[in-house]
N, C-alpha and C positions, 0 to 999 in steps of 0.2 A: 504494500500500500504506500502510495507516494506521500512523503512528508510534506506538510503544509497544504495538502489538498484533501484532507479527511473531512467528511461530512456524514452525520448519522442519516440512516435511511428509515423508511417506514416499515412496519411489520409485514406488510403485504408486498414488499419489494426485496425480500431476502434473496441473496445469491443461491443458486442451486449447488449444494455441497454434497448431499447424500448422507450415507451412514457416517456417524461422527461421535466422538466423545466431547461433551460440552461442559464448560463452566461459564458462569456469568457474574457480572458485577459492574461497579463503576471504575475500579482499578485506578483511582487517582494517585498519581505519583509512582505507581507500580513499586511499592515498598517491598521489603523482604517477606512480609506475610503474603502479599499477592504472588510473589515469585514462587513461594512454597506451594501455593495452590495451583499455579500454572504448571509447575514442574510435575505435580501429581497428575494433572490432566494430560500433559504430554506423554508421560510414562504409561498411563492407562490406555491412551489411544494407540501407542506403539504396540502394546501387548495384544490389542485387538485388531491391529492391521487397518485402522481407519484414521482419518484426519483428526487432529486436535483443534477445537474451535473455542475461542474466547468471545463471548457475547458481551459487548460493552454498552452500558446504558448512558446516553447523553441526551438531555441534561441529567444530572444526578436526580434520582426519583424524589428526594426530599424537596427539590425545588418545585415539583409538580404537586406533591402531597401537601405542602405548606406554602400556599401562595405568598409571594413576597420574599421568600427565603432565597438567598444567594450563597452558594458554596464557594469559599475561597480555595482556589485550585492550587494543588502542589506542583502541577506541571501543565503546560498546554496539551491539548488533546492529541496532537500529532506526536509529541514526545512520548506520551503514554502508549500510543499505538506502537511506536518503534521499540519501546522497552518490552512490550508484550510479545512482539514478533521475535525479539532476541531470546526469549525463553523457549523458542522452538514451536510456537503455535503455527499450525498450517494456515489457519484463517483467523483474522480478527474482524468481527462483524460489529460495526457501530450502529446501534439501534436507537432510534429517536424515542425516548420515553415521553409519553403524552397521556392525556386524560383517558384515552381509549384503552391503552395498556394498563393503566392504573385500575380500571374496573374489571379486568379479566381475572377470573379464578385461575388458579395454577394450572389445572387440567386444560382449560380453554387456551391458555397461553402456549402450552406445549403443543396443543392441536394446531395452533397458528404457525408454529415453526415448520410443520410438515406441509408439503413433501420436500421443501428445500433442505431441511435438516432432519435426517432420520436418526433419532436418538438411539445410541447403543450404550452410552454411559453418561451419567450426570454427576459431576464432582462438586461436592458441597462440604462446608464445615458443619459440625453437628448443630450449631446454633443458627445457621443461616436459614432463610425462608424467602419465598417470593409469592406473587399472586395477591389477589384481593384479600385484605385482612391477614396477610402473611400466612395463608393457609397451606402453602406449599412447603411444608417442613420435610426433613429427610424421612421421618417415619411415614408420613402420608404418601410421599412419592415412592417409597419402596413398595407399597401396596399397588400403586398405579404402575410401577415399573414391571412388576410380575405379570400384570395383564398385558402390557404393551411391548415387552421384550427389551427393556433397558435396565441397567443396574444403577443404583445410587451408591456412589463411592464416597464414603465419609473420610475427610482428611482433617486431622486435628489442626487447629490454628497454630501458627508459629508463635512461640513466646520468647521474649528477650527480657532478662532480669525479672522473671516471674510474672510478666504481664503480656497479654496478647498484643502483637503488633497490628496497628490499625491506622488508617488515615487520620482519624481523630487524634490518636496519640501523637502522630507526627506533627500535626498542627499545634498541639499543646506544647510540644518541645520548641517549635518555632516561635510561638507566642511568648514563651519564657526567655527567648533569646539564646536558647541552648542549641546552637548550630551543630555542635559536635554530637549531641544526643540525637538530633534529627537525622544527621548523617548515618549514625549507627543503625537507626531504624529503617531508613530508606535504602541503605546499601550504596548510596551515592550522595554527594553534597546537595542540599536544597538549591534549586535554581530559579532564576527569574529570566524571562525573555521578553524584550520589548523592542520597539522601533525607536531609533535615535532621532529626536526632534530638537528644534531650536529652543534654547533657553534665553536667559537674560545676559549670558556670557560673564556672569559675575566670577565664576570659577577661573576663567581665563585671566580676568583682571587681577586675581589674587595669585596667579602663577600655577594654578591647578585646574587646567581645562577639563571639563567633565562632559560625558555623554549623558544627556537627559533622556530617560526612557518613558515611552507611552505604551500602554498595554492594551491588547485586544481581548484579554481575559481578565478575570478578577484574581490576582495572585495572592497567595498566603504570605503576607509580608511579616517579617520579624519586627520587634520593637524598634522605635527610632534609635538610630545610632550609627556608628561607623564600623564597617565590616571589611575583612580581608577576603578577596575573591580571586577567581580566575575567569578569564573572558575568552569567548570565541566570536568572531565576526566573519563568517565564511565569505561574504560578498566582498570584503576588503582584504582578505588574506591575513587576518589577525587571529592568532591562536591556532589550535586550541591550547588552553592553559596559559594565556597571557596574563601576567600579574596585574592586580587592580585593587584599588580601594573603592568601597561602595558606601555612599551616604544615603541613608533613608531618614528623611526628616522634613522639618518645616522651616529651616534656616532661622532660628530664634535670634541670632545676632543682628539680623536685618529685619526690616518691616516685612511681615509675612501674612498671608491670607489664611493660614491654617491648613492649606493643601499639602498633603504628603508628597514629596518629590523623591524619586530614585535617581541618583546621579552617580555615574561611574567614572572614576579617574584611572586611566590606563597608565601604568608606570612605564617609563622609557618608550613613549609613543607620541608621535606627532603626525596627525593625518586627519582626513575628513571622513567622518563616520555618519554624517547626516543621511537619514532615510534608510540606513542599513538596519538589519535585524541583529541585535546583540543579545547573546546569552551569557549570563554570569552565574557561576557557582559560588555560593557563600561558604567560606571555610571556617571563619572564626569571627566572633564579635570582639572588637577592640575596646569600645567604650560606648556609653549612652550619648545621645545628642546633648549638647549643653550650650548655654548662652555665654558669650564672651563680652567683656566690657569695651573691647576695642577690636578693630580689624587686625591690628598687629598681633594681639594675643591669639586671635583665631588662626592667623597664618602660622604663628609659632607652634600651635597645637597640631595643625595640619602637617607641618614638617616632621613633628614627632610621630604622628600617625604613620607617615610614610616610612620612617626609620623602623618602627615596630613591624610594619608589614613586610619590609625587606628581610628583617631578621626571621620572621615566621616562615617566609617563603624561601629563605636561604639564597637570596640574590643580592 
């Protein structure tokens, strides 16, 4: 599936896959718990000689079930798809979750998958469920599977430090500014991806030109502060892994509107990044955002931030 061109489809537009082992979910961030489930799905499919399929709901069902809710995403949709494919899934099907699917009982939902997907195995965790009123529990589906010729394959959820790895838990770590903790759960650093847009050039005036990011999704931002990161800008030949400092904040030293800005300062770089797509991995939080009494004090702190970043990155 082509990166950057992924769009969810309607239930009546499923691609014809045939016999398959299936797992389903939102898979936001494709953290280690997701990978554990996907690996079980791949292995079960291989043992049965059929394709492994991940059915990905977009938007997240909670946004349909609770009107007005917006989920802060751990990664853009195409990044999630690429990560799922990297786990050995033969097919990643993006399904548009809407009010119609919301009303379907579990059995009717499985009916709607056929004949495009002929279920041979359904991989679930013991606590997972789907369908109207979450009636599609593993126990209920085992009964249905005996009638229809598919197995329900229960996979225990992955635990780290005595607790289940979940997207909610990753967001909680990010909310606490625990970048390293989030990385341990994700299996990769938290990332942000945006388009570089024009700013007020204040950073350039201070000697720290920054790339200002605009997002086409709602990212899960950590607390306001300064972070060490690594950047890739494929369109401009930058990275992967180019060192950077990331400011997430409202610029309290200057007059500000309260709007949170994400600004990326690329170390040892001088070039035009406007309109390019920039992805930054967050590696560590240096400090919270703070207000300075003078511009000179701010610049002094920024120089110290850069020294710390270079030490952390070993450059």
